[in-house]
MIKOLDO-190272 format. One line per field, with one value per residue: residue in three letters; x, y, z of N, C-alpha, C in turn. Coordinates in steps of 0.2 Angstrom, whole numbers, padded with zeros to 4 digits. Atoms other than C-alpha are relative to their C-alpha. Example, Ala and Ser with C-alpha at 12.3 -4.5 7.8 and 13.67 -1.06 7.14 Angstrom:
% MIKOLDO-190272
r: ALA / SER
n_xx: 0004 / -0004
n_yy: -0006 / -0006
n_zz: 0000 / -0001
ca_xx: 0062 / 0068
ca_yy: -0022 / -0005
ca_zz: 0039 / 0036
c_xx: 0004 / -0004
c_yy: 0006 / 0005
c_zz: 0000 / 0003
END
This chain:
% MIKOLDO-190272
r: MET / GLY / ILE / ASN / GLY / GLU / MET / ALA / LEU / THR / GLY / LEU / SER / LEU / VAL / LEU / PHE / GLY / PHE / THR / CYS / GLY / ILE / VAL / VAL / PHE / PHE / LEU / VAL / ARG / HIS / LEU / ILE / PHE / PRO / VAL / GLU / VAL / GLY / THR / PRO / LYS / ARG / LYS / LEU / LEU / SER / TYR / ASN / GLY / ASP / VAL / LEU / ARG / THR / ILE / GLY / VAL / LEU / GLN / GLN / LEU / GLN / VAL / LEU / ILE / GLY / ARG / GLU / ALA / ALA / GLU / CYS / ASP / PRO / SER / LEU / ALA / ASP / LEU / VAL / GLY / LEU / ILE / ARG / ALA / ALA / GLN / ARG / ASP / PHE / GLY / HIS / ARG / ALA / SER / LEU / GLU / GLY / THR / ILE / GLN / ALA / LEU / VAL / VAL / LEU / ASP / MET / GLU / ARG / GLN / LEU / ALA / SER / ARG / LYS / ARG / GLN / PRO / ALA / PRO / PRO / VAL / GLU / THR / LEU / ALA / PRO / VAL / GLN / LEU / GLU / THR / ALA / ILE / ALA
n_xx: 0004 / 0007 / 0005 / -0001 / -0007 / 0001 / 0004 / -0004 / -0005 / 0004 / 0002 / -0006 / -0002 / 0004 / -0001 / -0007 / 0002 / 0004 / -0004 / -0004 / 0004 / 0002 / -0005 / 0000 / 0006 / -0002 / -0005 / 0003 / 0005 / -0003 / -0003 / 0005 / 0002 / -0006 / -0006 / -0007 / -0004 / -0007 / -0006 / 0001 / -0001 / 0005 / -0002 / 0000 / 0001 / -0006 / 0001 / -0003 / -0006 / -0005 / -0002 / -0004 / -0006 / -0004 / -0002 / -0005 / -0006 / -0003 / -0003 / -0006 / -0005 / -0002 / -0004 / -0007 / -0003 / -0001 / -0007 / -0002 / 0000 / 0007 / 0004 / -0003 / 0003 / 0007 / 0003 / 0007 / 0003 / -0004 / -0006 / 0003 / 0002 / -0007 / -0002 / 0004 / -0002 / -0007 / 0002 / 0004 / -0005 / -0004 / 0004 / 0006 / 0005 / 0005 / -0002 / 0005 / -0004 / -0003 / -0005 / -0006 / -0003 / -0004 / -0006 / -0004 / -0003 / -0005 / -0006 / -0003 / -0003 / -0006 / -0005 / -0002 / -0004 / -0007 / -0003 / -0003 / -0006 / -0006 / -0003 / -0004 / 0004 / -0003 / -0003 / 0005 / -0003 / 0002 / 0000 / -0002 / 0005 / 0004 / 0000 / 0006 / -0001 / 0004 / 0003 / -0001 / 0006
n_yy: -0005 / 0001 / 0000 / -0006 / 0001 / 0004 / -0003 / -0006 / 0003 / 0002 / -0005 / -0003 / 0005 / -0001 / -0006 / 0000 / 0004 / -0004 / -0006 / 0004 / 0002 / -0006 / -0003 / 0004 / -0001 / -0006 / 0001 / 0005 / -0004 / -0006 / 0003 / 0001 / -0006 / -0003 / 0005 / -0003 / 0005 / 0001 / 0000 / -0005 / -0007 / -0005 / -0005 / -0006 / -0005 / -0004 / -0007 / -0003 / -0003 / 0005 / 0002 / -0005 / 0000 / 0006 / -0001 / -0005 / 0004 / 0005 / -0004 / -0003 / 0005 / 0002 / -0006 / 0002 / 0005 / -0002 / -0002 / -0007 / -0004 / -0002 / -0004 / -0007 / -0002 / 0000 / 0006 / 0000 / 0007 / 0004 / 0003 / 0005 / 0006 / 0003 / 0004 / 0006 / 0005 / 0003 / 0005 / 0005 / 0004 / 0004 / 0005 / 0003 / -0004 / 0002 / 0001 / -0004 / -0005 / 0003 / 0004 / -0005 / -0002 / 0005 / 0000 / -0006 / 0001 / 0005 / -0003 / -0005 / 0004 / 0003 / -0005 / -0001 / 0005 / -0001 / -0006 / 0003 / 0004 / -0004 / -0003 / 0005 / 0002 / -0001 / 0006 / 0004 / 0003 / 0007 / 0002 / 0006 / 0005 / 0002 / 0007 / 0002 / 0005 / 0006 / 0001 / 0007 / 0002
n_zz: 0005 / -0001 / 0005 / 0003 / 0003 / 0005 / 0005 / 0003 / 0004 / 0006 / 0004 / 0004 / 0005 / 0006 / 0003 / 0004 / 0006 / 0004 / 0003 / 0005 / 0006 / 0004 / 0004 / 0005 / 0005 / 0004 / 0006 / 0005 / 0004 / 0004 / 0006 / 0005 / 0003 / 0003 / 0001 / 0002 / 0004 / -0003 / 0005 / 0004 / -0004 / 0001 / 0005 / -0002 / 0006 / 0001 / 0000 / 0005 / -0002 / -0002 / 0006 / 0004 / -0004 / 0002 / 0007 / 0000 / -0003 / 0005 / 0006 / -0003 / 0000 / 0007 / 0003 / -0003 / 0003 / 0006 / 0000 / -0001 / 0006 / 0002 / -0004 / 0001 / 0006 / -0001 / 0003 / 0002 / -0001 / 0004 / -0004 / -0004 / 0004 / 0002 / -0006 / -0001 / 0005 / -0002 / -0005 / 0004 / 0004 / -0005 / -0004 / 0004 / 0002 / -0004 / -0007 / -0005 / -0004 / -0006 / 0002 / 0001 / -0006 / -0003 / 0004 / -0002 / -0007 / 0000 / 0003 / -0006 / -0005 / 0002 / 0000 / -0007 / -0002 / 0004 / -0004 / -0007 / 0001 / 0001 / -0006 / -0005 / -0006 / -0006 / -0003 / -0004 / -0006 / -0001 / -0007 / -0001 / 0001 / -0006 / 0000 / -0003 / -0006 / 0000 / -0006 / -0002 / -0003
ca_xx: -0164 / -0182 / -0197 / -0194 / -0176 / -0181 / -0194 / -0183 / -0169 / -0182 / -0189 / -0172 / -0167 / -0183 / -0180 / -0162 / -0169 / -0182 / -0170 / -0158 / -0172 / -0178 / -0161 / -0160 / -0177 / -0172 / -0157 / -0166 / -0180 / -0168 / -0158 / -0174 / -0179 / -0162 / -0151 / -0133 / -0123 / -0107 / -0091 / -0098 / -0090 / -0102 / -0102 / -0097 / -0102 / -0087 / -0086 / -0082 / -0069 / -0061 / -0060 / -0053 / -0040 / -0035 / -0034 / -0023 / -0011 / -0010 / -0007 / 0007 / 0015 / 0014 / 0022 / 0037 / 0038 / 0038 / 0055 / 0064 / 0067 / 0049 / 0043 / 0054 / 0045 / 0028 / 0022 / 0006 / -0006 / 0003 / 0018 / 0007 / 0001 / 0020 / 0023 / 0009 / 0014 / 0032 / 0024 / 0013 / 0029 / 0038 / 0023 / 0011 / -0003 / -0016 / -0007 / -0018 / -0013 / -0011 / 0000 / 0011 / 0012 / 0017 / 0030 / 0037 / 0038 / 0048 / 0060 / 0062 / 0065 / 0078 / 0087 / 0087 / 0094 / 0108 / 0112 / 0114 / 0125 / 0137 / 0139 / 0152 / 0145 / 0149 / 0160 / 0150 / 0154 / 0154 / 0149 / 0155 / 0145 / 0132 / 0134 / 0119 / 0118 / 0113 / 0101 / 0105 / 0089
ca_yy: 0197 / 0200 / 0200 / 0218 / 0215 / 0201 / 0211 / 0226 / 0214 / 0206 / 0222 / 0229 / 0213 / 0215 / 0233 / 0230 / 0215 / 0226 / 0240 / 0227 / 0220 / 0237 / 0242 / 0226 / 0228 / 0246 / 0241 / 0227 / 0239 / 0253 / 0240 / 0235 / 0252 / 0259 / 0245 / 0248 / 0238 / 0231 / 0235 / 0250 / 0267 / 0281 / 0293 / 0310 / 0325 / 0334 / 0352 / 0364 / 0373 / 0357 / 0351 / 0367 / 0367 / 0349 / 0353 / 0368 / 0357 / 0343 / 0356 / 0364 / 0347 / 0343 / 0360 / 0354 / 0338 / 0346 / 0353 / 0369 / 0374 / 0372 / 0380 / 0396 / 0396 / 0397 / 0379 / 0375 / 0360 / 0354 / 0351 / 0341 / 0330 / 0328 / 0322 / 0310 / 0303 / 0300 / 0291 / 0281 / 0276 / 0270 / 0261 / 0257 / 0265 / 0256 / 0256 / 0260 / 0274 / 0263 / 0251 / 0266 / 0273 / 0256 / 0255 / 0272 / 0267 / 0252 / 0262 / 0275 / 0261 / 0253 / 0270 / 0272 / 0255 / 0258 / 0275 / 0266 / 0253 / 0266 / 0274 / 0267 / 0257 / 0262 / 0250 / 0236 / 0232 / 0214 / 0207 / 0192 / 0176 / 0172 / 0154 / 0145 / 0136 / 0119 / 0114 / 0098 / 0089
ca_zz: 0910 / 0913 / 0902 / 0898 / 0893 / 0882 / 0873 / 0871 / 0863 / 0852 / 0846 / 0842 / 0833 / 0822 / 0819 / 0813 / 0802 / 0795 / 0791 / 0782 / 0772 / 0767 / 0761 / 0751 / 0743 / 0739 / 0729 / 0720 / 0715 / 0710 / 0699 / 0691 / 0687 / 0683 / 0676 / 0675 / 0662 / 0670 / 0660 / 0651 / 0656 / 0659 / 0645 / 0650 / 0639 / 0632 / 0635 / 0621 / 0630 / 0636 / 0618 / 0611 / 0625 / 0621 / 0602 / 0606 / 0616 / 0603 / 0589 / 0600 / 0602 / 0584 / 0580 / 0591 / 0582 / 0565 / 0569 / 0573 / 0555 / 0550 / 0565 / 0561 / 0544 / 0551 / 0549 / 0541 / 0541 / 0526 / 0537 / 0548 / 0534 / 0529 / 0547 / 0547 / 0530 / 0537 / 0551 / 0539 / 0529 / 0545 / 0554 / 0539 / 0531 / 0541 / 0558 / 0573 / 0584 / 0599 / 0590 / 0584 / 0601 / 0608 / 0594 / 0599 / 0617 / 0613 / 0602 / 0617 / 0629 / 0618 / 0616 / 0635 / 0637 / 0624 / 0633 / 0650 / 0643 / 0636 / 0653 / 0664 / 0678 / 0695 / 0705 / 0714 / 0732 / 0735 / 0752 / 0760 / 0756 / 0769 / 0775 / 0780 / 0797 / 0798 / 0812 / 0821 / 0826
c_xx: -0007 / -0004 / 0001 / 0006 / -0001 / -0004 / 0003 / 0005 / -0004 / -0002 / 0006 / 0003 / -0005 / 0000 / 0006 / -0002 / -0004 / 0003 / 0004 / -0004 / -0003 / 0005 / 0001 / -0005 / 0001 / 0005 / -0002 / -0005 / 0004 / 0004 / -0005 / -0002 / 0005 / 0006 / 0006 / 0004 / 0007 / 0005 / -0001 / 0002 / -0006 / 0003 / 0000 / 0000 / 0007 / -0002 / 0003 / 0006 / 0005 / 0003 / 0004 / 0007 / 0005 / 0003 / 0006 / 0007 / 0003 / 0003 / 0007 / 0005 / 0002 / 0004 / 0007 / 0002 / 0002 / 0008 / 0001 / 0000 / -0007 / -0004 / 0002 / -0004 / -0007 / -0003 / -0007 / -0003 / 0003 / 0006 / -0002 / -0001 / 0007 / 0002 / -0004 / 0002 / 0007 / -0002 / -0003 / 0006 / 0004 / -0004 / -0005 / -0006 / -0006 / 0001 / -0004 / 0005 / 0003 / 0006 / 0006 / 0003 / 0004 / 0007 / 0005 / 0003 / 0005 / 0006 / 0003 / 0003 / 0007 / 0006 / 0002 / 0005 / 0007 / 0004 / 0003 / 0005 / 0006 / 0003 / 0004 / -0004 / 0004 / 0003 / -0005 / 0004 / -0003 / 0000 / 0002 / -0006 / -0003 / 0000 / -0006 / 0002 / -0004 / -0002 / 0001 / -0007 / 0001
c_yy: -0002 / 0000 / 0006 / 0000 / -0004 / 0003 / 0005 / -0003 / -0003 / 0005 / 0003 / -0004 / 0001 / 0006 / 0000 / -0005 / 0003 / 0005 / -0004 / -0002 / 0005 / 0002 / -0005 / 0000 / 0007 / 0000 / -0004 / 0004 / 0005 / -0004 / -0002 / 0006 / 0004 / -0005 / 0003 / -0006 / 0000 / 0001 / 0006 / 0007 / 0005 / 0005 / 0007 / 0005 / 0004 / 0007 / 0003 / 0003 / -0005 / -0003 / 0005 / 0000 / -0006 / 0001 / 0005 / -0004 / -0005 / 0004 / 0003 / -0006 / -0002 / 0005 / -0002 / -0006 / 0001 / 0002 / 0007 / 0004 / 0001 / 0004 / 0008 / 0002 / 0000 / -0006 / 0000 / -0007 / -0004 / -0003 / -0005 / -0006 / -0003 / -0005 / -0006 / -0005 / -0003 / -0005 / -0006 / -0005 / -0004 / -0005 / -0003 / 0004 / -0001 / -0001 / 0004 / 0005 / -0003 / -0004 / 0005 / 0003 / -0005 / -0001 / 0005 / -0001 / -0005 / 0003 / 0005 / -0004 / -0003 / 0005 / 0001 / -0005 / 0001 / 0006 / -0002 / -0005 / 0003 / 0003 / -0005 / -0002 / 0001 / -0006 / -0003 / -0002 / -0007 / -0001 / -0007 / -0005 / -0002 / -0008 / -0002 / -0005 / -0006 / -0002 / -0008 / -0002 / -0005
c_zz: 0001 / -0006 / -0004 / -0004 / -0006 / -0006 / -0003 / -0005 / -0006 / -0005 / -0004 / -0005 / -0006 / -0003 / -0005 / -0006 / -0005 / -0004 / -0005 / -0006 / -0004 / -0004 / -0006 / -0006 / -0004 / -0006 / -0005 / -0004 / -0004 / -0006 / -0005 / -0004 / -0004 / -0001 / -0002 / -0003 / 0003 / -0006 / -0005 / 0003 / -0001 / -0004 / 0003 / -0006 / 0000 / 0000 / -0006 / 0001 / 0001 / -0007 / -0004 / 0004 / -0002 / -0007 / 0000 / 0002 / -0005 / -0006 / 0002 / 0000 / -0007 / -0003 / 0002 / -0004 / -0008 / -0001 / 0001 / -0007 / -0003 / 0004 / -0001 / -0006 / 0000 / -0003 / -0002 / 0001 / -0005 / 0003 / 0004 / -0004 / -0002 / 0006 / 0001 / -0006 / 0001 / 0005 / -0003 / -0004 / 0005 / 0004 / -0005 / 0000 / 0004 / 0008 / 0005 / 0004 / 0006 / -0002 / -0002 / 0006 / 0004 / -0003 / 0002 / 0007 / 0000 / -0003 / 0006 / 0005 / -0002 / 0000 / 0007 / 0002 / -0003 / 0003 / 0006 / -0001 / -0002 / 0006 / 0004 / 0006 / 0006 / 0004 / 0005 / 0006 / 0001 / 0008 / 0001 / -0001 / 0006 / 0000 / 0004 / 0006 / 0000 / 0007 / 0001 / 0004 / 0005
END
């Protein structure tokens, strides 16, 4: 390699090194100017339309929970209060929503397991036992 090749390789190496240092400096300065707290989710503004649609969906689900008889009689917010009071009696007055949800998940899983135990099990095919070969050293 001649002197021109060595100069070109040295120049390319310096350009790449300078580019890398520039990127590192850019991110360090950006982090100093705009600090990002780790572990905190970015807050997203809620849209009015999205909130209204979610509220409609929740109220429709609660209407189903009230029951068919109440739904036929044009349920009111008082029926929702009764539903919530029944949940408070079952899970406690100060029960958290997350705790209540988890308790209901456990109840549903227990119901599913009991249902599966009641169903007759399909016949199980047995395979011949596998014998291990011993290696002679």
